[in-house]
N, CA, C and O atoms as a printed pandas DataFrame, in Angstrom:
     atom_number atom_name residue_name chain_id  residue_number  x_coord  y_coord  z_coord
0              1         N          UNK        A               1   -6.354   73.641  -88.868
1              2        CA          UNK        A               1   -5.132   74.391  -89.078
2              3         C          UNK        A               1   -4.024   73.734  -88.254
3              4         O          UNK        A               1   -4.186   73.549  -87.048
4              5         N          UNK        A               2   -2.900   73.378  -88.884
5              6        CA          UNK        A               2   -1.793   72.769  -88.144
6              7         C          UNK        A               2   -1.290   73.696  -87.041
7              8         O          UNK        A               2   -1.397   74.918  -87.145
8              9         N          UNK        A               3   -0.742   73.101  -85.987
9             10        CA          UNK        A               3   -0.282   73.856  -84.820
10            11         C          UNK        A               3    0.766   74.906  -85.205
11            12         O          UNK        A               3    0.784   76.001  -84.644
12            13         N          UNK        A               4    1.636   74.572  -86.157
13            14        CA          UNK        A               4    2.679   75.516  -86.575
14            15         C          UNK        A               4    2.060   76.801  -87.106
15            16         O          UNK        A               4    2.491   77.901  -86.759
16            17         N          UNK        A               5    1.046   76.650  -87.952
17            18        CA          UNK        A               5    0.398   77.827  -88.532
18            19         C          UNK        A               5   -0.401   78.595  -87.496
19            20         O          UNK        A               5   -0.496   79.820  -87.569
20            21         N          UNK        A               6   -0.973   77.891  -86.534
21            22        CA          UNK        A               6   -1.701   78.572  -85.448
22            23         C          UNK        A               6   -0.738   79.446  -84.652
23            24         O          UNK        A               6   -1.089   80.558  -84.260
24            25         N          UNK        A               7    0.486   78.946  -84.408
25            26        CA          UNK        A               7    1.483   79.726  -83.689
26            27         C          UNK        A               7    1.920   80.959  -84.457
27            28         O          UNK        A               7    2.122   82.023  -83.872
28            29         N          UNK        A               8    2.067   80.819  -85.767
29            30        CA          UNK        A               8    2.445   81.952  -86.610
30            31         C          UNK        A               8    1.313   82.977  -86.629
31            32         O          UNK        A               8    1.561   84.178  -86.525
32            33         N          UNK        A               9    0.083   82.510  -86.760
33            34        CA          UNK        A               9   -1.070   83.415  -86.761
34            35         C          UNK        A               9   -1.154   84.159  -85.433
35            36         O          UNK        A               9   -1.444   85.355  -85.406
36            37         N          UNK        A              10   -0.902   83.456  -84.335
37            38        CA          UNK        A              10   -0.923   84.080  -83.018
38            39         C          UNK        A              10    0.159   85.164  -82.927
39            40         O          UNK        A              10   -0.074   86.225  -82.348
40            41         N          UNK        A              11    1.315   84.904  -83.486
41            42        CA          UNK        A              11    2.392   85.901  -83.477
42            43         C          UNK        A              11    1.998   87.155  -84.246
43            44         O          UNK        A              11    2.299   88.267  -83.812
44            45         N          UNK        A              12    1.335   86.989  -85.372
45            46        CA          UNK        A              12    0.882   88.158  -86.135
46            47         C          UNK        A              12   -0.186   88.916  -85.356
47            48         O          UNK        A              12   -0.245   90.143  -85.437
48            49         N          UNK        A              13   -1.026   88.219  -84.608
49            50        CA          UNK        A              13   -2.011   88.892  -83.755
50            51         C          UNK        A              13   -1.316   89.643  -82.628
51            52         O          UNK        A              13   -1.717   90.754  -82.282
52            53         N          UNK        A              14   -0.273   89.042  -82.053
53            54        CA          UNK        A              14    0.525   89.744  -81.048
54            55         C          UNK        A              14    1.128   91.013  -81.649
55            56         O          UNK        A              14    1.129   92.067  -81.012
56            57         N          UNK        A              15    1.635   90.908  -82.869
57            58        CA          UNK        A              15    2.243   92.073  -83.522
58            59         C          UNK        A              15    1.202   93.159  -83.769
59            60         O          UNK        A              15    1.472   94.339  -83.545
60            61         N          UNK        A              16    0.025   92.771  -84.224
61            62        CA          UNK        A              16   -1.047   93.736  -84.448
62            63         C          UNK        A              16   -1.420   94.423  -83.133
63            64         O          UNK        A              16   -1.616   95.638  -83.097
64            65         N          UNK        A              17   -1.515   93.644  -82.056
65            66        CA          UNK        A              17   -1.798   94.217  -80.739
66            67         C          UNK        A              17   -0.703   95.156  -80.274
67            68         O          UNK        A              17   -0.987   96.202  -79.690
68            69         N          UNK        A              18    0.556   94.792  -80.529
69            70        CA          UNK        A              18    1.687   95.647  -80.150
70            71         C          UNK        A              18    1.628   96.975  -80.897
71            72         O          UNK        A              18    1.903   98.027  -80.320
72            73         N          UNK        A              19    1.275   96.930  -82.165
73            74        CA          UNK        A              19    1.160   98.148  -82.965
74            75         C          UNK        A              19    0.048   99.031  -82.409
75            76         O          UNK        A              19    0.238  100.236  -82.242
76            77         N          UNK        A              20   -1.107   98.444  -82.123
77            78        CA          UNK        A              20   -2.221   99.225  -81.582
78            79         C          UNK        A              20   -1.871   99.846  -80.236
79            80         O          UNK        A              20   -2.183  101.011  -79.988
80            81         N          UNK        A              21   -1.225   99.076  -79.365
81            82        CA          UNK        A              21   -0.840   99.596  -78.049
82            83         C          UNK        A              21    0.151  100.744  -78.194
83            84         O          UNK        A              21    0.044  101.749  -77.492
84            85         N          UNK        A              22    1.109  100.601  -79.096
85            86        CA          UNK        A              22    2.099  101.665  -79.312
86            87         C          UNK        A              22    1.443  102.921  -79.860
87            88         O          UNK        A              22    1.801  104.030  -79.463
88            89         N          UNK        A              23    0.495  102.763  -80.760
89            90        CA          UNK        A              23   -0.211  103.911  -81.328
90            91         C          UNK        A              23   -1.043  104.608  -80.253
91            92         O          UNK        A              23   -1.080  105.837  -80.203
92            93         N          UNK        A              24   -1.702  103.844  -79.403
93            94        CA          UNK        A              24   -2.472  104.428  -78.295
94            95         C          UNK        A              24   -1.530  105.188  -77.362
95            96         O          UNK        A              24   -1.825  106.315  -76.964
96            97         N          UNK        A              25   -0.401  104.577  -77.013
97            98        CA          UNK        A              25    0.559  105.233  -76.128
98            99         C          UNK        A              25    1.128  106.510  -76.718
99           100         O          UNK        A              25    1.255  107.516  -76.020
100          101         N          UNK        A              26    1.467  106.479  -77.980
101          102        CA          UNK        A              26    2.045  107.654  -78.628
102          103         C          UNK        A              26    0.997  108.760  -78.768
103          104         O          UNK        A              26    1.312  109.937  -78.600
104          105         N          UNK        A              27   -0.231  108.390  -79.072
105          106        CA          UNK        A              27   -1.301  109.377  -79.159
106          107         C          UNK        A              27   -1.534  110.033  -77.794
107          108         O          UNK        A              27   -1.713  111.248  -77.711
108          109         N          UNK        A              28   -1.531  109.238  -76.739
109          110        CA          UNK        A              28   -1.726  109.772  -75.386
110          111         C          UNK        A              28   -0.535  110.617  -74.945
111          112         O          UNK        A              28   -0.686  111.514  -74.116
112          113         N          UNK        A              29    0.640  110.340  -75.489
113          114        CA          UNK        A              29    1.843  111.078  -75.113
114          115         C          UNK        A              29    1.669  112.583  -75.328
115          116         O          UNK        A              29    2.122  113.387  -74.513
116          117         N          UNK        A              30    1.029  112.950  -76.400
117          118        CA          UNK        A              30    0.794  114.374  -76.671
118          119         C          UNK        A              30   -0.085  114.990  -75.585
119          120         O          UNK        A              30    0.115  116.144  -75.206
120          121         N          UNK        A              31   -1.056  114.227  -75.082
121          122        CA          UNK        A              31   -1.990  114.738  -74.074
122          123         C          UNK        A              31   -1.381  114.833  -72.671
123          124         O          UNK        A              31   -1.979  115.445  -71.786
124          125         N          UNK        A              32   -0.197  114.235  -72.453
125          126        CA          UNK        A              32    0.409  114.284  -71.118
126          127         C          UNK        A              32    0.917  115.673  -70.764
127          128         O          UNK        A              32    1.108  115.990  -69.590
128          129         N          UNK        A              33    1.135  116.497  -71.774
129          130        CA          UNK        A              33    1.714  117.838  -71.601
130          131         C          UNK        A              33    2.997  117.750  -70.766
131          132         O          UNK        A              33    3.131  118.385  -69.720
132          133         N          UNK        A              34    3.921  116.947  -71.263
133          134        CA          UNK        A              34    5.220  116.787  -70.594
134          135         C          UNK        A              34    5.114  115.975  -69.316
135          136         O          UNK        A              34    5.849  116.222  -68.360
136          137         N          UNK        A              35    4.213  115.019  -69.290
137          138        CA          UNK        A              35    3.955  114.162  -68.123
138          139         C          UNK        A              35    3.514  114.966  -66.897
139          140         O          UNK        A              35    3.833  114.614  -65.761
140          141         N          UNK        A              36    2.776  116.052  -67.147
141          142        CA          UNK        A              36    2.220  116.832  -66.042
142          143         C          UNK        A              36    0.761  116.481  -65.781
143          144         O          UNK        A              36    0.183  116.944  -64.797
144          145         N          UNK        A              37    0.155  115.669  -66.648
145          146        CA          UNK        A              37   -1.233  115.225  -66.469
146          147         C          UNK        A              37   -1.221  113.733  -66.182
147          148         O          UNK        A              37   -0.682  112.947  -66.962
148          149         N          UNK        A              38   -1.816  113.344  -65.061
149          150        CA          UNK        A              38   -1.722  111.970  -64.567
150          151         C          UNK        A              38   -2.408  110.947  -65.471
151          152         O          UNK        A              38   -1.784  109.957  -65.852
152          153         N          UNK        A              39   -3.665  111.160  -65.819
153          154        CA          UNK        A              39   -4.415  110.142  -66.574
154          155         C          UNK        A              39   -3.747  109.789  -67.908
155          156         O          UNK        A              39   -3.499  108.610  -68.163
156          157         N          UNK        A              40   -3.449  110.767  -68.760
157          158        CA          UNK        A              40   -2.794  110.386  -70.017
158          159         C          UNK        A              40   -1.397  109.802  -69.790
159          160         O          UNK        A              40   -0.944  108.964  -70.570
160          161         N          UNK        A              41   -0.718  110.233  -68.738
161          162        CA          UNK        A              41    0.606  109.676  -68.430
162          163         C          UNK        A              41    0.504  108.199  -68.087
163          164         O          UNK        A              41    1.350  107.404  -68.497
164          165         N          UNK        A              42   -0.529  107.826  -67.337
165          166        CA          UNK        A              42   -0.744  106.410  -67.015
166          167         C          UNK        A              42   -1.080  105.605  -68.264
167          168         O          UNK        A              42   -0.637  104.466  -68.409
168          169         N          UNK        A              43   -1.856  106.189  -69.160
169          170        CA          UNK        A              43   -2.180  105.510  -70.422
170          171         C          UNK        A              43   -0.902  105.237  -71.199
171          172         O          UNK        A              43   -0.731  104.145  -71.742
172          173         N          UNK        A              44   -0.005  106.211  -71.260
173          174        CA          UNK        A              44    1.264  106.047  -71.978
174          175         C          UNK        A              44    2.065  104.889  -71.394
175          176         O          UNK        A              44    2.523  104.016  -72.130
176          177         N          UNK        A              45    2.232  104.878  -70.091
177          178        CA          UNK        A              45    3.048  103.850  -69.440
178          179         C          UNK        A              45    2.453  102.462  -69.662
179          180         O          UNK        A              45    3.171  101.528  -70.019
180          181         N          UNK        A              46    1.148  102.324  -69.454
181          182        CA          UNK        A              46    0.496  101.018  -69.620
182          183         C          UNK        A              46    0.534  100.577  -71.081
183          184         O          UNK        A              46    0.826   99.417  -71.375
184          185         N          UNK        A              47    0.237  101.501  -71.999
185          186        CA          UNK        A              47    0.211  101.151  -73.421
186          187         C          UNK        A              47    1.589  100.728  -73.922
187          188         O          UNK        A              47    1.707   99.748  -74.657
188          189         N          UNK        A              48    2.642  101.467  -73.526
189          190        CA          UNK        A              48    3.986  101.083  -73.963
190          191         C          UNK        A              48    4.431   99.761  -73.340
191          192         O          UNK        A              48    5.076   98.948  -74.003
192          193         N          UNK        A              49    4.091   99.545  -72.079
193          194        CA          UNK        A              49    4.428   98.260  -71.448
194          195         C          UNK        A              49    3.758   97.117  -72.195
195          196         O          UNK        A              49    4.390   96.098  -72.470
196          197         N          UNK        A              50    2.486   97.281  -72.522
197          198        CA          UNK        A              50    1.764   96.253  -73.273
198          199         C          UNK        A              50    2.367   96.079  -74.664
199          200         O          UNK        A              50    2.522   94.952  -75.135
200          201         N          UNK        A              51    2.706   97.186  -75.324
201          202        CA          UNK        A              51    3.290   97.113  -76.665
202          203         C          UNK        A              51    4.588   96.308  -76.655
203          204         O          UNK        A              51    4.797   95.456  -77.519
204          205         N          UNK        A              52    5.457   96.573  -75.684
205          206        CA          UNK        A              52    6.733   95.858  -75.648
206          207         C          UNK        A              52    6.554   94.401  -75.241
207          208         O          UNK        A              52    7.284   93.532  -75.719
208          209         N          UNK        A              53    5.596   94.123  -74.368
209          210        CA          UNK        A              53    5.322   92.729  -74.012
210          211         C          UNK        A              53    4.845   91.963  -75.255
211          212         O          UNK        A              53    5.350   90.881  -75.555
212          213         N          UNK        A              54    3.876   92.530  -75.965
213          214        CA          UNK        A              54    3.346   91.859  -77.154
214          215         C          UNK        A              54    4.406   91.744  -78.250
215          216         O          UNK        A              54    4.454   90.740  -78.962
216          217         N          UNK        A              55    5.247   92.757  -78.388
217          218        CA          UNK        A              55    6.327   92.684  -79.375
218          219         C          UNK        A              55    7.310   91.573  -79.010
219          220         O          UNK        A              55    7.809   90.870  -79.889
220          221         N          UNK        A              56    7.589   91.414  -77.719
221          222        CA          UNK        A              56    8.495   90.333  -77.304
222          223         C          UNK        A              56    7.888   88.968  -77.592
223          224         O          UNK        A              56    8.606   88.037  -77.954
224          225         N          UNK        A              57    6.577   88.839  -77.435
225          226        CA          UNK        A              57    5.904   87.577  -77.767
226          227         C          UNK        A              57    5.940   87.318  -79.274
227          228         O          UNK        A              57    6.081   86.177  -79.712
228          229         N          UNK        A              58    5.813   88.380  -80.052
229          230        CA          UNK        A              58    5.897   88.271  -81.506
230          231         C          UNK        A              58    7.237   87.690  -81.923
231          232         O          UNK        A              58    7.312   86.841  -82.810
232          233         N          UNK        A              59    8.301   88.162  -81.267
233          234        CA          UNK        A              59    9.656   87.778  -81.650
234          235         C          UNK        A              59   10.004   86.332  -81.282
235          236         O          UNK        A              59   11.091   85.856  -81.608
236          237         N          UNK        A              60    9.102   85.644  -80.618
237          238        CA          UNK        A              60    9.332   84.223  -80.362
238          239         C          UNK        A              60    9.173   83.409  -81.638
239          240         O          UNK        A              60    9.709   82.305  -81.743
240          241         N          UNK        A              61    8.437   83.949  -82.610
241          242        CA          UNK        A              61    8.187   83.232  -83.864
242          243         C          UNK        A              61    8.675   83.999  -85.084
243          244         O          UNK        A              61    9.285   83.424  -85.985
244          245         N          UNK        A              62    8.407   85.291  -85.107
245          246        CA          UNK        A              62    8.777   86.122  -86.253
246          247         C          UNK        A              62   10.137   86.753  -85.956
247          248         O          UNK        A              62   10.335   87.286  -84.864
248          249         N          UNK        A              63   11.078   86.706  -86.901
249          250        CA          UNK        A              63   12.414   87.262  -86.645
250          251         C          UNK        A              63   12.364   88.711  -86.157
251          252         O          UNK        A              63   11.495   89.488  -86.553
252          253         N          UNK        A              64   13.311   89.050  -85.294
253          254        CA          UNK        A              64   13.371   90.375  -84.690
254          255         C          UNK        A              64   13.372   91.480  -85.745
255          256         O          UNK        A              64   12.635   92.458  -85.612
256          257         N          UNK        A              65   14.172   91.342  -86.770
257          258        CA          UNK        A              65   14.271   92.404  -87.780
258          259         C          UNK        A              65   12.933   92.628  -88.484
259          260         O          UNK        A              65   12.545   93.769  -88.736
260          261         N          UNK        A              66   12.244   91.562  -88.795
261          262        CA          UNK        A              66   10.950   91.666  -89.475
262          263         C          UNK        A              66    9.899   92.222  -88.518
263          264         O          UNK        A              66    9.124   93.105  -88.886
264          265         N          UNK        A              67    9.873   91.707  -87.294
265          266        CA          UNK        A              67    8.905   92.180  -86.296
266          267         C          UNK        A              67    9.044   93.681  -86.098
267          268         O          UNK        A              67    8.058   94.416  -86.133
268          269         N          UNK        A              68   10.269   94.126  -85.890
269          270        CA          UNK        A              68   10.498   95.535  -85.601
270          271         C          UNK        A              68   10.208   96.399  -86.821
271          272         O          UNK        A              68    9.655   97.490  -86.682
272          273         N          UNK        A              69   10.566   95.937  -88.003
273          274        CA          UNK        A              69   10.313   96.710  -89.221
274          275         C          UNK        A              69    8.814   96.918  -89.425
275          276         O          UNK        A              69    8.379   98.027  -89.736
276          277         N          UNK        A              70    8.036   95.872  -89.255
277          278        CA          UNK        A              70    6.585   95.986  -89.434
278          279         C          UNK        A              70    5.991   96.843  -88.321
279          280         O          UNK        A              70    5.162   97.714  -88.582
280          281         N          UNK        A              71    6.420   96.595  -87.064
281          282        CA          UNK        A              71    5.904   97.336  -85.916
282          283         C          UNK        A              71    6.153   98.839  -86.080
283          284         O          UNK        A              71    5.238   99.647  -85.930
284          285         N          UNK        A              72    7.381   99.196  -86.386
285          286        CA          UNK        A              72    7.702  100.619  -86.489
286          287         C          UNK        A              72    7.100  101.242  -87.750
287          288         O          UNK        A              72    6.602  102.367  -87.699
288          289         N          UNK        A              73    7.136  100.542  -88.862
289          290        CA          UNK        A              73    6.615  101.091  -90.116
290          291         C          UNK        A              73    5.122  101.352  -90.064
291          292         O          UNK        A              73    4.663  102.439  -90.416
292          293         N          UNK        A              74    4.368  100.361  -89.627
293          294        CA          UNK        A              74    2.918  100.539  -89.540
294          295         C          UNK        A              74    2.585  101.573  -88.463
295          296         O          UNK        A              74    1.673  102.381  -88.636
296          297         N          UNK        A              75    3.324  101.545  -87.354
297          298        CA          UNK        A              75    3.108  102.530  -86.296
298          299         C          UNK        A              75    3.327  103.954  -86.787
299          300         O          UNK        A              75    2.542  104.847  -86.469
300          301         N          UNK        A              76    4.385  104.174  -87.558
301          302        CA          UNK        A              76    4.672  105.509  -88.110
302          303         C          UNK        A              76    3.516  105.988  -88.976
303          304         O          UNK        A              76    3.077  107.132  -88.859
304          305         N          UNK        A              77    3.029  105.120  -89.837
305          306        CA          UNK        A              77    1.943  105.506  -90.739
306          307         C          UNK        A              77    0.674  105.813  -89.944
307          308         O          UNK        A              77    0.007  106.812  -90.213
308          309         N          UNK        A              78    0.335  104.973  -88.976
309          310        CA          UNK        A              78   -0.880  105.205  -88.192
310          311         C          UNK        A              78   -0.788  106.481  -87.356
311          312         O          UNK        A              78   -1.748  107.248  -87.287
312          313         N          UNK        A              79    0.355  106.710  -86.724
313          314        CA          UNK        A              79    0.531  107.924  -85.932
314          315         C          UNK        A              79    0.458  109.159  -86.820
315          316         O          UNK        A              79   -0.097  110.179  -86.412
316          317         N          UNK        A              80    1.004  109.082  -88.014
317          318        CA          UNK        A              80    0.936  110.210  -88.940
318          319         C          UNK        A              80   -0.513  110.490  -89.333
319          320         O          UNK        A              80   -0.926  111.648  -89.410
320          321         N          UNK        A              81   -1.280  109.433  -89.581
321          322        CA          UNK        A              81   -2.697  109.619  -89.914
322          323         C          UNK        A              81   -3.469  110.230  -88.749
323          324         O          UNK        A              81   -4.319  111.095  -88.962
324          325         N          UNK        A              82   -3.188  109.798  -87.532
325          326        CA          UNK        A              82   -3.842  110.375  -86.359
326          327         C          UNK        A              82   -3.456  111.839  -86.207
327          328         O          UNK        A              82   -4.305  112.681  -85.914
328          329         N          UNK        A              83   -2.178  112.145  -86.407
329          330        CA          UNK        A              83   -1.740  113.543  -86.351
330          331         C          UNK        A              83   -2.470  114.402  -87.366
331          332         O          UNK        A              83   -2.854  115.536  -87.078
332          333         N          UNK        A              84   -2.657  113.856  -88.543
333          334        CA          UNK        A              84   -3.341  114.585  -89.604
334          335         C          UNK        A              84   -4.832  114.746  -89.300
335          336         O          UNK        A              84   -5.370  115.848  -89.408
336          337         N          UNK        A              85   -5.497  113.658  -88.923
337          338        CA          UNK        A              85   -6.947  113.677  -88.724
338          339         C          UNK        A              85   -7.379  114.307  -87.405
339          340         O          UNK        A              85   -8.355  115.056  -87.366
340          341         N          UNK        A              86   -6.666  114.012  -86.335
341          342        CA          UNK        A              86   -7.081  114.473  -85.007
342          343         C          UNK        A              86   -6.478  115.828  -84.661
343          344         O          UNK        A              86   -7.176  116.723  -84.184
344          345         N          UNK        A              87   -5.188  115.972  -84.902
345          346        CA          UNK        A              87   -4.482  117.192  -84.495
346          347         C          UNK        A              87   -4.300  118.196  -85.640
347          348         O          UNK        A              87   -3.665  119.237  -85.470
348          349         N          UNK        A              88   -4.867  117.867  -86.808
349          350        CA          UNK        A              88   -4.819  118.769  -87.963
350          351         C          UNK        A              88   -3.397  119.148  -88.367
351          352         O          UNK        A              88   -3.153  120.271  -88.807
352          353         N          UNK        A              89   -2.471  118.225  -88.219
353          354        CA          UNK        A              89   -1.095  118.466  -88.635
354          355         C          UNK        A              89   -1.005  118.246  -90.137
355          356         O          UNK        A              89   -1.557  117.278  -90.661
356          357         N          UNK        A              90   -0.317  119.133  -90.824
357          358        CA          UNK        A              90   -0.290  119.074  -92.285
358          359         C          UNK        A              90    0.736  118.064  -92.787
359          360         O          UNK        A              90    1.730  117.765  -92.125
360          361         N          UNK        A              91    0.459  117.560  -93.960
361          362        CA          UNK        A              91    1.367  116.645  -94.661
362          363         C          UNK        A              91    1.611  117.208  -96.055
363          364         O          UNK        A              91    0.668  117.493  -96.792
364          365         N          UNK        A              92    2.880  117.365  -96.410
365          366        CA          UNK        A              92    3.191  117.834  -97.755
366          367         C          UNK        A              92    3.495  116.629  -98.644
367          368         O          UNK        A              92    3.494  115.486  -98.185
368          369         N          UNK        A              93    3.750  116.899  -99.901
369          370        CA          UNK        A              93    3.985  115.817 -100.859
370          371         C          UNK        A              93    5.168  114.925 -100.483
371          372         O          UNK        A              93    5.039  113.703 -100.560
372          373         N          UNK        A              94    6.317  115.479 -100.079
373          374        CA          UNK        A              94    7.417  114.591  -99.681
374          375         C          UNK        A              94    7.049  113.688  -98.497
375          376         O          UNK        A              94    7.474  112.534  -98.451
376          377         N          UNK        A              95    6.265  114.199  -97.542
377          378        CA          UNK        A              95    5.835  113.369  -96.411
378          379         C          UNK        A              95    4.943  112.231  -96.894
379          380         O          UNK        A              95    5.086  111.093  -96.447
380          381         N          UNK        A              96    4.033  112.533  -97.797
381          382        CA          UNK        A              96    3.142  111.496  -98.331
382          383         C          UNK        A              96    3.923  110.450  -99.126
383          384         O          UNK        A              96    3.634  109.257  -99.033
384          385         N          UNK        A              97    4.896  110.885  -99.896
385          386        CA          UNK        A              97    5.734  109.945 -100.650
386          387         C          UNK        A              97    6.511  109.048  -99.685
387          388         O          UNK        A              97    6.576  107.833  -99.873
388          389         N          UNK        A              98    7.096  109.653  -98.657
389          390        CA          UNK        A              98    7.828  108.876  -97.662
390          391         C          UNK        A              98    6.952  107.848  -96.972
391          392         O          UNK        A              98    7.370  106.707  -96.779
392          393         N          UNK        A              99    5.738  108.240  -96.598
393          394        CA          UNK        A              99    4.810  107.299  -95.972
394          395         C          UNK        A              99    4.438  106.172  -96.932
395          396         O          UNK        A              99    4.317  105.015  -96.530
396          397         N          UNK        A             100    4.261  106.522  -98.194
397          398        CA          UNK        A             100    3.971  105.496  -99.202
398          399         C          UNK        A             100    5.120  104.505  -99.333
399          400         O          UNK        A             100    4.894  103.304  -99.487
400          401         N          UNK        A             101    6.339  105.000  -99.271
401          402        CA          UNK        A             101    7.508  104.112  -99.343
402          403         C          UNK        A             101    7.598  103.205  -98.112
403          404         O          UNK        A             101    7.962  102.035  -98.228
404          405         N          UNK        A             102    7.268  103.744  -96.938
405          406        CA          UNK        A             102    7.254  102.916  -95.724
406          407         C          UNK        A             102    6.232  101.797  -95.874
407          408         O          UNK        A             102    6.531  100.636  -95.596
408          409         N          UNK        A             103    5.028  102.147  -96.313
409          410        CA          UNK        A             103    3.996  101.119  -96.511
410          411         C          UNK        A             103    4.423  100.102  -97.566
411          412         O          UNK        A             103    4.201   98.902  -97.404
412          413         N          UNK        A             104    5.027  100.576  -98.628
413          414        CA          UNK        A             104    5.493   99.660  -99.671
414          415         C          UNK        A             104    6.541   98.703  -99.102
415          416         O          UNK        A             104    6.535   97.513  -99.416
416          417         N          UNK        A             105    7.431   99.219  -98.274
417          418        CA          UNK        A             105    8.448   98.368  -97.658
418          419         C          UNK        A             105    7.840   97.295  -96.769
419          420         O          UNK        A             105    8.262   96.139  -96.811
420          421         N          UNK        A             106    6.853   97.668  -95.968
421          422        CA          UNK        A             106    6.181   96.693  -95.103
422          423         C          UNK        A             106    5.489   95.629  -95.956
423          424         O          UNK        A             106    5.549   94.441  -95.637
424          425         N          UNK        A             107    4.846   96.045  -97.020
425          426        CA          UNK        A             107    4.170   95.076  -97.899
426          427         C          UNK        A             107    5.158   94.140  -98.579
427          428         O          UNK        A             107    4.906   92.939  -98.676
428          429         N          UNK        A             108    6.268   94.670  -99.047
429          430        CA          UNK        A             108    7.282   93.831  -99.690
430          431         C          UNK        A             108    7.809   92.797  -98.698
431          432         O          UNK        A             108    7.954   91.622  -99.037
432          433         N          UNK        A             109    8.094   93.236  -97.475
433          434        CA          UNK        A             109    8.571   92.301  -96.452
434          435         C          UNK        A             109    7.544   91.203  -96.214
435          436         O          UNK        A             109    7.873   90.017  -96.214
436          437         N          UNK        A             110    6.302   91.612  -96.013
437          438        CA          UNK        A             110    5.267   90.635  -95.672
438          439         C          UNK        A             110    4.937   89.698  -96.828
439          440         O          UNK        A             110    4.750   88.500  -96.619
440          441         N          UNK        A             111    4.866   90.221  -98.020
441          442        CA          UNK        A             111    4.420   89.417  -99.155
442          443         C          UNK        A             111    5.523   88.594  -99.817
443          444         O          UNK        A             111    5.251   87.518 -100.349
444          445         N          UNK        A             112    6.755   89.083  -99.793
445          446        CA          UNK        A             112    7.794   88.449 -100.587
446          447         C          UNK        A             112    8.994   87.910  -99.811
447          448         O          UNK        A             112    9.744   87.094 -100.346
448          449         N          UNK        A             113    9.192   88.332  -98.595
449          450        CA          UNK        A             113   10.386   87.910  -97.868
450          451         C          UNK        A             113   10.264   86.476  -97.391
451          452         O          UNK        A             113    9.228   86.070  -96.863
452          453         N          UNK        A             114   11.322   85.719  -97.580
453          454        CA          UNK        A             114   11.366   84.340  -97.060
454          455         C          UNK        A             114   11.718   84.328  -95.574
455          456         O          UNK        A             114   11.593   83.298  -94.912
456          457         N          UNK        A             115   12.159   85.476  -95.052
457          458        CA          UNK        A             115   12.496   85.572  -93.633
458          459         C          UNK        A             115   11.251   85.625  -92.758
459          460         O          UNK        A             115   11.332   85.424  -91.546
460          461         N          UNK        A             116   10.106   85.894  -93.367
461          462        CA          UNK        A             116    8.851   86.000  -92.624
462          463         C          UNK        A             116    8.160   84.660  -92.605
463          464         O          UNK        A             116    8.013   84.002  -93.635
464          465         N          UNK        A             117    7.733   84.259  -91.409
465          466        CA          UNK        A             117    6.935   83.028  -91.292
466          467         C          UNK        A             117    5.520   83.330  -91.752
467          468         O          UNK        A             117    4.864   84.218  -91.208
468          469         N          UNK        A             118    5.040   82.589  -92.760
469          470        CA          UNK        A             118    3.679   82.792  -93.267
470          471         C          UNK        A             118    2.780   81.678  -92.775
471          472         O          UNK        A             118    1.590   81.660  -93.090
């Protein structure tokens, strides 16, 4: 694999890691009970710090607009799924349609945009 493609692949791995860290931090945020519980509060701080570090590394190769769009879009969908599955939060039809549109937007960016390094 040429070095250029290895760098792009590494950036996508950084982005995937940033998304996972952000999802972990946001999930733990609910457990902090307004930052009154130490352990989940520490998880939030560490996870968000890691998420932003990895996102900054992503932006060295992938344009900022694309990085942030994918990071936030996938994060929104994953957090919504966790809310639904773990916290039993309900989703109505408009919410499901909106989530589908977010996923469609991320896919269009990734599959068809020339602004994305493949």
